[in-house]
N, C-alpha and C positions, 0 to 999 in steps of 0.2 A: 503493499499501500506507499510505503511512506516513499519509492524510489519512482512510482506514478505520479503524486505529488509533485515531485523535483522535474519531471517529465512535463510535467504541464508548465512549470515557472516559466519557461521561455514565451510562451505565450502570454504570458498573466502580468508577468510584474516588468520584466523592460520597459514598455511604456510607464508603470507606477513612477518612476524618477525620471522619463523625460519626459515628464509632465507637458505639456499644451505642444508637442515637438509633435504628437499622432491623433488621431481623431478614435486609435483604438478603446473600447470601453472595458473599464475593469469590470469585471464579475466577483461575486462574492467566491471567496473558498472556504473553506471550514466545515464543519461540525457542529453543532452546538450538542452540550449535552445537557437531558433532563432529568432533574434531580429529583429527592425528596423536595425539595425547595420549591417554591414558584417565584420569591422575590429575594434578591438578593440587597442587600443595604451598604456601600460602602463608605468608610471614611476618605474625606477629598481634603489634602492639603491644599491650601492656597499661596503659592508662592507670585506674590505680586499680581498679575494677569493667571499666569499658568495654574492648573490642574493638576495634582499631583494625588496617582492613587498606586494601592499596595499590589504587588502583582508574583505571582508564581509560574513558575516555565518548565514543565513536561516532566511534573510532579517529583519534583523536587521540594524541599521544605523551607528551602530562603526563598525570604521576602524580598523583592526588589522592587525600585519605586520608579516609576513611567508616568509620563505625560500622559494624559488624555484629551485627543483634541479630535474634534466632530471634522474637523476641516482636513484631516490625513488618514495615511495609512499607518498599519501598525509595523515597529523596523526596531530590530533591536542594538546596541551599539556595541563595537568589535570586540570591546576586552571583556563584557558578558558574555556575547558569542563562542568567546576561543573557551572562555572558564567551563562554559555548560557543553564544550566540543557540538557545536550547531555545524552539521553537516554543510560544505560550499556545496549549492548550485552552481549555474552561470554567473557570470561576470554581468554586472549589472553597470550600465552607461549612466550618468547623473548629470545635473546641469553644470556640473563644473569638472574640467576631464583629469583634475590633479586629487578630487576627492571618490575613493574605489569602495563598490558596494558588491556584491554578491547576493544572490536570493538564498532561501533556506525553507524549512517548512519546520512549524514550532506545533510540536504529538499534542500539549497542550498548553493553553494559555488560560490561565486563572486570575481574575480580578474579583478580589474581595466573595468566591465563591462562585461567581457566576462564571460558565466554563465555556470554552468552543475548543476544539482539536481538528489535527492538522490544518491550522491555518499558516495560509502562504506568508512570509515575511521578507522583510530582508536586512541582511547586516548593511548598516552604515553610520559614517559616523557624522551624522546631523547635529544630532544635539549640543556637540562641543564646540561647532563650527558656529552655532546660536550663542556660546557663551555660555550653555547648559550642564556644564559640567560635571554634575553632580548627580545627574538622574541615566537610568542603565536602558531608555528606549520612549518608545511610543505607543498607547493605543489609540489606534484609528476606528474609524467609522468601519470600519471590515469587520470590526469585532463586535463595534454596538449593533450593527445591521441585525442581531438575531436576535434583539429584544425593545422592550419596549422601554424608551431611558430615562429618567427623572434626572434633572442636575438643580438642586437645590443650594446655590450660595451661600444665604443665611444660615441654614441648618448642615453646613458644610459635607452635603452627603451626595451620592452619586447610586441610584437604585435601577437595578437592573432587573425587568422581571419580563417572565413568559404569558403573564396577562396580559392580554387584549383589551383596552377599554372599549365601555361603550359607545357608541356616535353621537349618544345624545348631550343635549346642551344642558350645562351644569352650569348654575347660577355664579356670576364673576371670575368663569372661565370664556378665555376668547380662541378660537379655532383657527387653524391655516388649515389647506393643502399641502401636502409636501411630495416630492418627487424626487428623485437621485439625482444627482450629478452624473453627467457619461462616463468622466475620466475616470474617478475618484472613487462615486458612490455618497458623495459627502451628502447630508439632506439641504433640500432645497425650499423654500419656504414659498408658496405665491404672496407677491407683495403688489406696493402699490406706489408708484412715486407722486408725489403732488394729487394725489386723490384721482387722477385718470392716466396716467404711465404704467400698462403692467410692467413688473418685474417678477427675474426668479431671484431668491435672497440667498446665498450661502450661509447657515447656521455655521459661525465659525467661532468656535469656545476657547482659539488658541489665539485669534486678534486680543491685543489689546484697546483695540476702535471702536466707538461706536458701528460707524459705516463707512465702510472704503468702497468706491465704485471704481470700474476703471477710467481710461482717463478717455476712452471712447461714448463713454456718457456727458461728457461736457459738449455736445457738438448735438445731445438731441436733448439739453435742458440750455441750450445758449437762450440768451435774452432773459424775461422776465421768470421764468423759469426757474431761477436761482439768483440766488443774491451776493455780491460782492466777494468777488473771489480773489483769494492772495495767494500768490507763486510761491513757491520755495527757491530758499539757494542752498544749492545742494540738494537731496534728496532727507525726507523726514518720514516715510513711510517706505518699505522696501520687502520685498520677498526674494528667497532665495533665484526662481528663477527671473527676476523684476531687471529690467535695464537701469540705468543711472537715469531715467528721467526725471524730472521736475513732476513735483506731486504741486495739489492747490488744496485750498482750504474752503467752503463756502460750505452754503447753508441753505439747508431742502425745506422747501414751506411746511409735508408732509410726508411720513414712512407707513406707510400701514404693511402692515404681518396680517393676513387674515382680514379677521374683524379688528385688529386692533392697531388703533391710529398712536401717533405721536407727532406731536407741532412741533415746527421749528428748530430741525435735526441738525446738527454743524455735520458737515459731511468734508471726506477728503477723498479726493479722485488722485490715481496710483496707478503704477502700473501693474494692475490685475488683468485676470481673466474674468472672475464674475464678482456681481454684489456680495461685498462681506458685511456681516451681521456678527460683529465680537460683544468682547464683555463690557463695554462702558453702557452696551444696552441689555444683553441678556442678564447681568447682573441684579437688574431691578424687577424679577420676577423671577417664578418656578418657569424653567422650561422642559417638556415631556414630548420628547420625538419620538413618536410612536413610531418605526420602523414597518411594521412588519404592515399596519394599515394605511401606509402613506400619511398620517397626520401630527401636525405641531397643536399641543395645547400651550398655552402661555397663563400662567395663574398670578397674576400683580401682587406682587407685596402692599400690605397698607402703607405705607408709606414709602410708595414707590415716588421718584424723581429722576426727571432727566432734562439737564443740561440744556440751553438752547444757544449756550457761547463757548469759548475755548478758553479757562484762563489759564494763562500762560505765561511764562519768559519768551516760548516760541523754539526752544531749540533741541537735537537731538544727539546724543552723545553713543556712541557703539565702539563694540571692540574691533580693529582691523586686522587684515590678515595675519600681523605677526604679532597680535594681544595687545596694543600699543591702544586707548580710549580715546576716543578723539569725534571731535565733532563734524559729523556727517552731514546735518541740516542745516536750517531757519527758513523761517518764517519771514518772508520780508517786512520790514518796519518792525516787526518782535522788539522786542525790549532785549534782544540777543541782537539784532541784526545791527540795531541802532548803537549799540556799547562797542561794534568794530570784533564781533567776535566772529571767525570764517570756516567753511569746512577745511575739513585738514588739521587743525588747531590741534595739538595734544593737551586731552586735559589732564592736570594733576592733583586738582585738586576740588571737590564740590564740597559746599558750608563748611571749610575749614578739618576735612575731613579725606586723608589720602583716598584718590580713585580707587587703588586694588585694594583698598578695606571694602567697597561694595559687591556684592552680588547685583548681575543686570537687573534683574528684577529690583531689586531694593533702590537702585539708581534711579530708574523710571517711576516709580513708587511717589519717591520726592517730586520729580519733576511733573509727575500727575495731580499731586497731592493740593487740593485747595486750601489746605489748613499750615500748609507752607507759602506765604506771600513773598518772603524773599530768599531767595538763590545766588551765593556766593560760586562765582567758578574761576579759579585759576588755571592757566592756558599757557604751555611754551609755544612759543612761534621762532620765529629765525630770528626774532630782535632782542630774546630774552622771557621772561616770564611775567607775567598780566594777570593781574585778578579784577574783576567783574563783579560789582555787584549788583544785579539785578532783581527788580520786583517784578510780580505777575500779574497781567496786564488781561481785560476781555480782549479778544484779538478780532473779533469780528464786529463789526457797529452793533449797537445796541437794537432793539427791536422797538419801532415808534408804536407809542398806545393805539 
């Protein structure tokens, strides 16, 4: 059986990492295990916007820490794959020719008791490239697709259920039809932009932003459909497959996911291929992704709140290929831009703390935390070290009453 699965990998996994270079549709692999329980409530650890779950592989007793991401597929870091002696399948091309990957079959993937056998996965050093060196891999939508999945940010739980919910309307709950993205099988909710433009929206719990739209949508929304676009200097939002194209920050009149509507939504336009709905929207309600019935349910928290502006100094800081923290982008005319920060500046410290003391998620959290209103950034440039004290402000124009 194992070698049969490996033989299929050539046709299934190669398109996985050459994402968006082929129209090949990734199909689900694996076999769900139906045990004594019909529901598994898994504790979530929140690392910034990232969801961390406990995982056991191939029947071992050891528990590993994986990122859970509905916008991706399942992979294992090379160090863990070597420790578990995972069998090497075909070499898999990636978005970067210097990053090596190969296919494998995971005999058992156990997330808090929810199990799938013979799941095709990839051994891939992606998380290290993204700065998440402490995690062992990712559980993706290929695993989740066997279940009715409930994500509760407040309770810090992820529930995998074999129950198929009734389609009857429940008070306080909003519904959206759900399809699957052709390439990776990610959940796509039926949406509406500005009240009249249909749009399929990927539910991507791995995205730290509220809504990100492809650059091509700027032409669709040109003029009165969107207000006050702010260009980036450098890159503010980037995915592994993205080119280094400028981003734009604006505001939609409204975003609807099925029956649920949010007015005056900040939006980032970036080099992505789908509309992405991420953490800054999803963490305001319990999200139920019922993969078997292709239905999404939204249950708002009582104190639900959506920002209609972006309170920020307008800078993005990330590790470069040499593990040096650098400014990668700025929003034009933001406090960071006016202070003279530039893409490529090496960041030495943030708020008087050495930059190497920060995890990527901690740094992002400080920059995004509305209660932290002053950001002090020291950078090293060709002319020496310079310290900038920046006050956060609303980057978009205020909404007229």
